[in-house]
matplotlib code that plots the C-alpha trace (Angstrom):
import matplotlib.pyplot as plt

x = [-60.9, -57.5, -57.0, -56.3, -53.0, -52.5, -50.6, -49.2, -49.2, -46.4, -44.2, -43.7, -40.3, -40.3, -42.8, -40.0, -37.3, -39.8, -39.6, -35.7, -35.9, -38.0, -36.3, -32.8, -34.6, -35.9, -32.9, -31.3, -28.0, -25.6, -23.3, -22.6, -20.3, -18.0, -16.6, -14.2, -13.6, -12.9, -9.1, -6.6, -5.4, -9.0, -9.0, -5.9, -6.2, -9.6, -8.6, -9.4, -7.5, -4.0, -1.1, 1.9, 4.9, 5.1, 1.8, 3.6, 4.6, 6.7, 6.1, 8.6, 9.9, 13.1, 14.4, 18.2, 19.5, 23.2, 20.5, 20.1, 15.5, 13.3, 10.0, 6.5, 4.6, 1.4, 2.0, 3.4, 6.3, 7.0, 10.1, 11.8, 14.6, 18.5, 19.6, 22.1, 19.4, 16.9, 19.2, 19.4, 15.9, 15.7, 18.4, 15.7, 13.1, 14.5, 15.7, 12.2, 10.9, 9.2, 9.5, 9.4, 9.5, 8.3, 10.1, 8.6, 11.0, 10.5, 12.0, 13.0, 10.7, 13.8, 13.9, 10.0, 8.6, 5.8, 6.9, 8.1, 11.5, 13.7, 11.6, 13.8, 16.9, 19.3, 20.9, 17.5, 17.0, 14.8, 16.9, 20.5, 18.3, 17.5, 20.6, 22.2, 19.5, 20.1, 23.6, 23.7, 20.3, 19.5, 17.3, 14.1, 11.8, 12.1, 8.4, 8.7, 5.9, 5.1, 3.8, 5.0, 3.3, 6.7, 8.2, 5.6, 5.8, 1.6, 1.3, -0.3, 0.5, 1.2, 1.2, -1.2, -2.6, -4.2, -6.2, -6.9, -3.9, -3.1, -3.3, -0.9, 2.0, 1.5, 2.5, 5.1, 6.9, 5.9, 7.1, 10.4, 10.4, 9.7, 13.1, 14.6, 13.8, 13.6, 17.5, 18.2, 17.3, 13.2, 11.8, 8.2, 7.0, 4.0, 1.8, 0.0, -1.2, -4.6, -3.2, -5.7, -3.1, -0.2, 0.2, 0.8, 2.7, 5.3, 5.2, 5.9, 8.6, 10.1, 10.4, 11.5, 14.3, 15.3, 13.3, 10.9, 11.3, 10.3, 6.7, 4.2, 1.5, -0.9, -2.8, -6.3, -8.9, -7.4, -9.8, -9.9, -9.6, -9.7, -7.6, -4.4, -3.7, -1.0, 1.3, 1.2, 2.9, 5.3, 6.3, 6.0, 2.6, 0.4, 1.9, 2.1, -1.5, -3.2, -7.3, -7.8, -7.3, -10.6, -10.6, -7.8, -8.5, -11.6, -15.1, -15.7, -19.3, -18.3, -18.0, -18.2, -16.1, -13.1, -14.0, -13.6, -10.2, -8.4, -9.5, -8.0, -5.1, -4.9, -5.3, -2.6, 0.1, -0.1, 0.9, -0.3, -3.3, -3.7, -7.0, -6.5, -7.1, -7.6, -10.1, -13.0, -12.7, -12.6, -15.7, -13.8, -10.8, -13.4, -15.0, -11.8, -9.8, -13.6, -13.9, -10.5, -8.7, -5.4, -2.5, -4.2, -2.9, -4.4, -2.6, -3.5, -3.2, -1.6, -4.8, -5.8, -2.7, -2.5, -6.1, -5.3, -2.3, -3.7, -6.6, -4.3, -2.2, -5.1, -5.9, -8.9, -8.1, -5.8, -3.6, -1.7, -5.2, -6.3, -3.7, -3.5, -7.5, -7.5, -4.7, -6.2, -9.6, -7.6, -6.9, -10.0, -11.3, -9.2, -6.0, -2.7, -1.2, -0.9, 1.2, 1.2, 3.2, 2.6, 4.7, 8.0, 6.0, 3.9, 6.5, 8.5, 5.6, 5.0, 8.3, 8.8, 5.6, 2.9]
y = [-4.8, -4.5, -1.1, -0.4, 0.7, 2.8, 2.9, 7.0, 7.1, 6.8, 10.3, 10.4, 10.2, 7.0, 6.0, 6.7, 4.6, 1.7, 1.3, 2.3, -1.3, -3.6, -2.2, -3.6, -6.8, -7.7, -7.1, -8.7, -6.8, -10.2, -8.6, -4.9, -3.3, -1.3, -4.0, -4.1, -0.4, -0.2, 0.1, 0.7, -2.9, -4.1, -1.4, -2.7, -6.3, -6.3, -3.0, -4.2, -2.1, -1.7, 1.0, -0.3, 1.6, -1.0, 0.5, 3.1, 5.3, 8.5, 11.3, 13.4, 16.4, 16.9, 20.0, 20.7, 22.8, 23.3, 24.3, 20.7, 22.0, 24.3, 25.2, 24.0, 27.5, 25.4, 22.2, 23.5, 20.8, 19.7, 20.6, 20.1, 18.6, 18.4, 14.7, 15.1, 16.0, 13.2, 10.3, 11.3, 11.4, 7.7, 6.3, 7.8, 6.5, 3.0, 3.8, 4.1, 0.9, 2.5, 0.4, 2.8, 6.7, 8.1, 11.3, 13.9, 16.3, 20.2, 21.2, 24.3, 25.9, 26.3, 22.3, 21.8, 21.5, 20.5, 16.9, 17.2, 15.8, 15.7, 12.9, 11.3, 11.9, 9.2, 12.5, 14.3, 15.4, 11.8, 9.5, 11.0, 10.9, 6.9, 6.0, 8.1, 6.7, 3.3, 3.3, 4.5, 2.8, 0.1, -1.4, 1.4, 1.0, 3.7, 4.0, 6.6, 8.3, 8.3, 11.2, 14.2, 16.5, 17.9, 18.1, 19.7, 23.8, 23.2, 21.6, 18.7, 14.5, 13.8, 15.8, 17.6, 18.9, 22.0, 21.5, 18.1, 15.7, 12.5, 9.1, 7.2, 9.3, 10.0, 6.7, 6.0, 9.0, 7.7, 4.1, 5.6, 7.4, 4.5, 2.8, 5.6, 5.6, 1.3, 1.9, 4.5, 1.4, 2.0, -0.8, 0.4, 2.2, 4.1, 5.1, 8.2, 9.8, 8.0, 7.2, 4.0, 1.0, 2.8, -0.1, -2.8, -1.0, 0.3, -3.8, -5.3, -3.1, -3.1, -7.2, -6.7, -4.5, -7.3, -5.6, -7.9, -7.7, -4.6, -3.5, -1.3, 0.2, 2.1, 5.0, 3.2, 5.5, 8.6, 11.4, 14.7, 16.4, 19.5, 18.2, 17.9, 22.4, 22.2, 19.6, 21.0, 23.9, 21.8, 20.8, 24.1, 23.3, 25.3, 28.0, 25.8, 23.9, 24.8, 24.5, 20.9, 17.2, 16.4, 14.4, 12.1, 11.9, 10.7, 12.4, 12.4, 10.9, 7.7, 4.7, 1.5, 3.8, 2.9, -0.8, -1.1, 0.6, -1.1, -4.5, -3.1, -2.0, -5.2, -7.2, -5.1, -6.3, -4.0, -5.5, -3.0, 0.0, 2.6, 5.3, 9.0, 11.0, 8.7, 10.5, 11.2, 8.3, 5.4, 3.8, 3.5, 1.7, -0.4, -1.5, -2.3, -4.1, -6.2, -6.8, -7.6, -8.7, -7.3, -5.1, -1.8, 1.2, 5.3, 8.5, 10.8, 13.7, 16.9, 18.8, 16.5, 16.6, 20.6, 20.7, 19.0, 20.8, 24.3, 23.0, 21.9, 24.9, 26.9, 25.0, 23.7, 20.6, 18.4, 17.5, 14.4, 12.6, 13.7, 12.1, 8.6, 9.1, 9.2, 7.0, 4.4, 5.4, 4.0, 1.0, -0.3, 0.9, -2.4, -0.1, -2.2, 0.6, 4.6, 7.3, 10.2, 13.4, 12.3, 9.3, 10.1, 11.6, 8.7, 6.1, 7.9, 7.6, 4.6, 3.9, 5.4, 3.4, 6.5]
z = [55.2, 53.1, 52.1, 48.9, 47.2, 44.8, 42.4, 41.3, 37.1, 35.9, 35.2, 30.8, 31.8, 33.7, 30.9, 28.2, 30.5, 30.4, 26.4, 25.9, 28.6, 27.0, 23.3, 25.2, 26.6, 23.3, 21.3, 23.4, 22.5, 22.0, 19.3, 20.4, 17.5, 19.8, 21.8, 19.2, 18.7, 22.6, 22.5, 19.9, 20.0, 19.0, 16.4, 15.0, 15.4, 13.4, 11.0, 7.7, 5.4, 6.1, 4.7, 4.7, 2.5, 0.2, -1.4, -2.0, -5.4, -5.1, -8.0, -8.3, -10.4, -12.7, -13.6, -15.6, -12.8, -10.5, -7.6, -5.8, -5.4, -6.3, -5.1, -6.9, -6.0, -6.6, -4.2, -1.0, 0.1, -3.5, -5.0, -8.4, -8.1, -9.8, -10.8, -7.6, -5.6, -7.7, -6.9, -2.7, -2.6, -4.6, -1.8, 1.0, -0.6, -0.5, 3.2, 4.0, 2.4, -0.6, -3.6, -6.5, -8.0, -11.0, -12.4, -14.3, -16.1, -16.3, -19.9, -20.5, -23.7, -25.9, -26.0, -26.9, -30.2, -33.1, -32.4, -28.7, -30.5, -27.2, -25.7, -27.8, -26.9, -25.1, -23.3, -22.1, -19.1, -17.7, -19.4, -17.4, -14.1, -15.0, -15.2, -12.9, -10.3, -11.2, -10.5, -7.1, -6.0, -8.1, -6.1, -6.6, -9.2, -12.1, -13.6, -16.6, -18.1, -21.9, -22.7, -25.0, -23.3, -20.9, -24.8, -26.8, -27.6, -27.3, -23.7, -25.8, -25.4, -28.9, -32.5, -33.7, -36.9, -36.5, -33.7, -34.0, -31.7, -34.7, -33.0, -35.1, -35.7, -32.4, -31.0, -33.4, -31.7, -28.2, -28.9, -29.7, -26.5, -24.7, -26.1, -25.2, -21.5, -21.0, -22.8, -20.0, -17.3, -16.6, -14.8, -16.2, -19.0, -18.1, -21.0, -20.1, -23.3, -23.8, -27.4, -28.8, -29.2, -27.7, -25.2, -27.8, -30.3, -27.0, -25.9, -29.5, -29.7, -26.3, -27.0, -30.4, -28.7, -25.7, -23.0, -22.7, -18.6, -18.9, -17.5, -18.9, -16.0, -18.0, -17.3, -18.9, -17.4, -17.1, -17.0, -18.6, -15.1, -13.4, -10.6, -12.4, -12.8, -10.3, -12.3, -14.8, -13.5, -12.0, -15.1, -16.7, -19.1, -18.1, -20.2, -23.1, -23.2, -26.3, -25.6, -23.1, -23.5, -23.4, -27.5, -26.1, -21.8, -20.7, -20.6, -16.2, -16.6, -17.7, -16.0, -18.2, -20.5, -18.3, -18.2, -21.8, -21.5, -19.0, -21.0, -24.3, -22.0, -21.0, -24.0, -25.9, -23.3, -20.1, -16.9, -14.3, -14.9, -13.9, -12.5, -12.4, -10.6, -8.0, -5.2, -6.9, -9.3, -6.1, -8.1, -11.1, -9.2, -7.7, -10.5, -12.4, -9.1, -9.0, -12.8, -13.8, -10.9, -12.2, -10.2, -10.1, -8.9, -8.4, -8.1, -5.9, -8.2, -7.5, -7.1, -4.3, -3.0, -3.0, -1.3, 1.9, 2.4, 1.8, 4.5, 6.9, 6.4, 7.2, 9.3, 8.7, 8.7, 10.3, 7.7, 9.0, 9.6, 6.3, 4.4, 5.8, 5.9, 1.9, 0.8, 3.2, 0.8, -2.2, -0.7, 0.9, -2.5, -3.8, -5.1, -4.7, -4.6, -4.5, -6.6, -3.4, -3.0, 0.4, -0.2, 1.4, 4.6, 4.8, 4.6, 7.6, 9.9, 9.4, 9.9, 13.0, 14.1, 14.2]

ax = plt.figure().add_subplot(projection="3d")
ax.plot(x, y, z, "-o")
ax.set_aspect("equal")
plt.show()
């Protein structure tokens, strides 16, 4: 009589291993997503979104000074530049392959008044800087803001009657400012004031004055954001701003309104549109690009820059990796380009192949 073989009772670990193997056998795992991630060359080969220097616009701050550079306290690594240094940095941007710069002026308090009249002066800091840059670096694009806040004594983007911003009166002044900048050689006028109808008025004035080739990049969806603080320090409006800008900049809770704003600016003649701020509004960037399929830009504003730099300085994150990841997010969301204070640093890294 044959002896009976007694099978040992499987241990809990053996039962678990068997269950895992059965699951693997059932799945088959014919597609392993990790295969394409196994090496750097493979990751680069299948990457969906790529950053290049052509994606960058470099915002820079100007000051009327004999000193070449003066640091912006709230934006470590960023300086105000005098005109001569701005010309040198524009040349550096061109060498790096950055397509365009966006200068912003720090206007002396003595030149500011209730109507921002210095904005119309053909010899103001911005106009002199644009002429100087164009004379030495004609291949670089220059994008100039049309807004009165650097020039007004109250720090608002338009003129006021009491505590009320006057839309139509502001538009008339903004239109004259745009013409002064175009006369100086600006390639792109970027109305950032959020007054109703200003894009159409500026387009008509540019065309009537022989500037039909000057482009308009509208700040189409500009939100009343807490992330602008370091910028206002850089241009000197923190100390002058009376109240806030919620009566003309957008409510951070609104998304459909951004679509309406962009539609109006395009109807009025905008060639490109911008969303500002950037990272807190990536959903808006994606919606605008998906809906309109027009050149769409985002502004990685001063507060976003300052947060990354401050965290890196404290050792809380890798600043270079955070810089690249944050800018990649804009492209992934659909932005065709990004205004960023990181532009020269990232462009240098890209040129070096890092």
